[in-house]
C-alpha positions in Angstrom: -20.0 -20.6 -16.5 -21.7 -20.6 -13.1 -18.4 -20.2 -11.2 -17.5 -17.1 -13.3 -20.1 -15.1 -11.4 -17.8 -15.2 -8.4 -14.6 -14.5 -10.2 -12.8 -11.3 -9.2 -10.0 -10.0 -11.4 -7.3 -7.8 -9.7 -5.2 -5.7 -12.0 -2.9 -2.7 -11.5 -4.4 0.7 -12.0 -1.6 2.0 -14.2 -0.7 5.6 -13.4 -4.0 6.5 -11.8 -4.0 7.5 -8.2 -6.8 8.5 -5.9 -8.3 8.2 -2.4 -9.9 4.8 -3.2 -12.1 5.1 -0.2 -14.8 3.0 -1.8 -12.4 0.0 -2.0 -11.5 0.5 1.6 -15.2 0.5 2.6 -15.6 -2.8 0.8 -12.9 -4.3 3.1 -14.5 -2.9 6.3 -14.8 -6.5 7.7 -11.0 -6.7 7.4 -10.6 -3.5 9.3 -12.6 -4.9 12.1 -10.5 -8.1 12.2 -7.3 -6.2 12.1 -8.5 -3.9 14.9 -9.3 -6.9 17.1 -6.0 -8.6 16.3 -3.9 -5.6 17.0 -5.7 -4.8 20.3 -5.5 -8.4 21.5 -1.8 -8.9 20.6 -0.8 -5.7 22.2 -1.6 -7.0 25.7 -1.6 -10.7 25.1 1.7 -11.5 26.9 1.5 -8.9 29.6 0.8 -9.7 33.3 -1.8 -7.0 33.8 -3.2 -7.1 30.3 -5.5 -4.3 29.2 -5.2 -2.8 32.7 -2.1 -1.0 31.3 -4.5 1.2 29.3 -5.4 2.9 32.5 -2.2 2.4 34.5 0.1 3.9 31.9 -1.6 7.4 31.8 -2.0 7.3 35.5 1.7 6.9 36.1 2.5 9.6 33.5 0.0 11.9 35.2 1.6 11.4 38.6 5.1 12.1 37.1 3.8 15.3 35.4 2.2 16.3 38.7 5.5 16.0 40.5 7.7 17.6 37.9 5.5 20.3 36.4 3.0 20.8 39.3 5.1 20.5 42.4 8.6 21.3 41.3 8.0 23.7 38.5 4.8 25.1 40.0 3.0 25.5 36.7 -0.7 26.4 37.0 -3.5 24.2 35.7 -6.0 27.0 35.4 -7.8 26.1 38.6 -8.4 22.5 37.5 -7.2 19.8 40.0 -3.8 18.6 38.8 -4.7 14.9 38.6 -7.7 15.6 36.4 -5.8 18.1 34.2 -2.9 15.9 33.5 -4.9 12.7 33.2 -7.2 14.4 30.6 -4.3 15.9 28.7 -2.4 12.6 28.7 -5.4 10.7 27.3 -6.0 13.2 24.6 -2.3 13.4 23.6 -2.1 9.6 23.7 -4.8 9.4 21.1 -3.0 11.7 18.8 0.5 10.4 19.3 -0.5 6.8 18.9 -2.2 7.7 15.6 1.2 9.1 14.4 3.6 6.5 15.8 1.6 3.4 15.1 1.2 4.4 11.4 4.7 5.9 10.8 6.2 2.5 10.0 3.2 0.9 8.2 5.0 -0.2 5.1 8.2 -1.3 6.8 6.4 -3.3 9.6 4.0 -5.0 7.2 6.3 -5.4 4.2 6.1 -9.2 4.3 2.3 -9.4 4.4 1.9 -6.6 1.8 4.2 -8.5 -0.6 2.2 -11.7 -0.3 -1.5 -10.8 -0.1 -3.5 -8.1 -1.8 -5.9 -5.9 0.2 -6.2 -2.1 0.5 -3.1 -1.1 2.4 -5.1 1.8 4.0 -7.0 -0.7 6.1 -3.9 -1.0 8.3 -3.6 2.7 9.3 -7.4 2.8 9.9 -7.3 -0.2 12.1 -4.4 1.3 14.1 -6.5 4.5 14.5 -9.5 2.5 15.8 -7.2 0.7 18.3 -6.1 4.1 19.6 -9.8 5.2 19.9 -10.7 2.1 21.9 -7.8 2.8 24.3 -8.9 6.4 24.6 -12.5 5.4 25.3 -11.4 3.1 28.1 -9.2 5.9 29.6 -12.1 8.3 29.4 -14.1 6.2 31.8 -11.7 7.2 34.6 -11.6 10.8 33.4 -15.4 11.0 33.4 -15.5 9.5 36.9 -13.1 12.2 38.1 -15.1 14.9 36.2 -18.3 13.8 37.9 -16.6 13.8 41.3 -15.2 17.3 40.9 -18.4 18.7 39.5 -20.3 17.3 42.5 -17.7 19.1 44.7 -18.2 22.3 42.7 -14.5 22.5 41.8 -14.9 22.5 38.0 -17.7 23.7 35.7 -17.6 22.0 32.3 -19.3 23.6 29.3 -22.0 21.1 28.9 -23.7 22.8 25.9 -20.5 22.2 23.9 -20.1 18.5 24.7 -21.7 17.5 21.4 -18.6 18.9 19.7 -16.3 16.5 21.5 -16.7 13.5 19.0 -16.1 15.9 16.1 -12.9 17.3 17.5 -11.7 13.8 18.5 -12.2 12.6 14.9 -10.3 15.7 13.6 -7.4 15.1 16.0 -7.3 11.4 15.1 -7.3 12.1 11.4 -4.6 14.6 11.9 -2.4 12.0 13.6 -3.2 9.4 11.0 -2.4 11.8 8.2 1.0 12.7 9.6 1.6 9.0 10.3 0.9 7.8 6.8 2.9 10.6 5.3 5.9 9.5 7.4 5.3 5.9 6.5 5.3 6.8 2.8 8.6 8.7 3.2 10.3 6.1 5.4 10.3 3.6 2.5 13.1 5.7 1.0 14.4 7.6 4.0 14.9 5.2 6.9 16.3 7.9 9.1 12.8 9.3 9.6 11.8 6.0 11.4 14.5 6.6 14.0 13.4 10.3 14.5 9.7 9.6 15.0 9.9 9.0 18.8 12.2 11.9 19.4 10.1 14.1 17.2 6.9 13.2 19.0 8.5 14.1 22.4 9.4 17.5 21.0 6.0 17.9 19.5 4.4 17.2 22.9 6.4 19.9 24.7 5.5 22.3 21.9 1.8 21.5 22.5 -0.2 22.6 25.6 -0.3 19.1 27.1 1.6 19.4 30.4 0.8 23.1 30.7 -2.3 25.3 29.7 -2.0 27.8 26.8 -2.7 30.6 29.4 0.8 30.1 30.7 2.3 31.3 27.5 2.4 35.1 27.2 1.8 37.1 24.1 4.5 37.2 21.5 6.4 34.9 19.0 6.2 31.9 21.3 2.5 32.0 21.6 2.0 32.5 17.9 4.3 29.5 17.3 2.3 27.3 19.7 -1.0 28.4 18.2 0.4 27.5 14.7 0.8 24.0 16.0 -2.2 22.1 14.5 -2.6 20.0 17.6 -2.8 22.9 20.0 -6.3 24.2 19.3 -8.1 20.8 19.4 -6.5 19.9 22.7 -7.3 23.3 24.2 -10.9 23.1 22.9 -11.4 19.6 24.5 -10.1 20.8 27.8 -12.3 23.9 27.6 -15.4 21.8 27.0 -14.7 19.0 29.4 -13.0 20.8 32.3 -14.4 24.4 31.8 -10.9 25.9 31.6 -8.7 26.8 28.7 -8.0 29.4 26.0 -10.1 29.0 22.9 -8.8 30.5 19.7 -11.4 30.1 16.9 -9.0 31.1 14.2 -6.4 28.5 15.3 -9.1 25.8 15.5 -10.3 26.6 12.0 -6.7 26.6 10.7 -6.2 23.2 12.4 -9.3 21.8 10.7 -8.1 23.0 7.3 -4.6 21.6 7.9 -6.1 18.3 9.0 -8.2 18.0 5.8 -5.2 18.8 3.6 -2.8 16.5 5.6 -5.2 13.6 5.5 -6.0 13.9 1.7 -2.3 14.4 0.9 -1.3 11.5 3.2 -3.8 9.1 1.6 -2.7 10.1 -1.9 0.9 9.6 -1.1 0.2 6.3 0.7 -1.8 4.9 -2.2 0.9 6.0 -4.7 3.8 4.4 -2.6 1.9 1.1 -2.1 2.3 0.3 -5.8 6.1 0.5 -5.7 7.2 0.2 -2.0 8.2 -3.5 -2.4 11.1 -2.4 -4.7 12.5 0.0 -2.0 11.7 -1.7 1.3 
């Protein structure tokens, strides 16, 4: 009788679906463990280890400086090129990793999911936290450069808006996770999507003001299309706040927030629905 106090019965929920966030919260310790495990394994067998977190965006920024800054001569709105590209690369890396790391959740974890029960949503959340940790480390270098150029009088950040940075970062992260888990839910039946994710993210990056500011796009259909991109407004807002340069479109930002909420809710609902049957299709 005494042991029955600690008995937990797990049974299927029938046809009911929902966000089930309360269950995920009860497994928060597992999320922490998964985050530590994923972060550690990512750099465990590398020579430079976590140093790649800073080296990778630096190399990308240098390549962008050469191609888009020197060869193409694209303006960076008066922001030093190294700071513009490094900031943009760090922000885009946070978003893109949230998409790509979660786009194959079911396929990559099929064996574990088929053996042990736990809320499957803990895996995408832990992947998201790993991306946030990497971003935080990269921002140390970005903030050092910002401090240097502020002291030189080259840039003038909008300090009063810095409190909005965490909120916009959360929104961008949730947008990436929402897209990622929708793709993960679809790839259980349509494996072609898994192959197209990397190519699709490259196209998405060039359709987003990452290697160029929004000010470089004139009025017209192209500008409307770029503003309709839900990743555009958050990235432009973050650069406007941190670097003091950028084009802020309040309507586009509000639309991005609404899209993020819808995408995240729909993604979680799809994810929770697919988790009950994916073993039969993967």
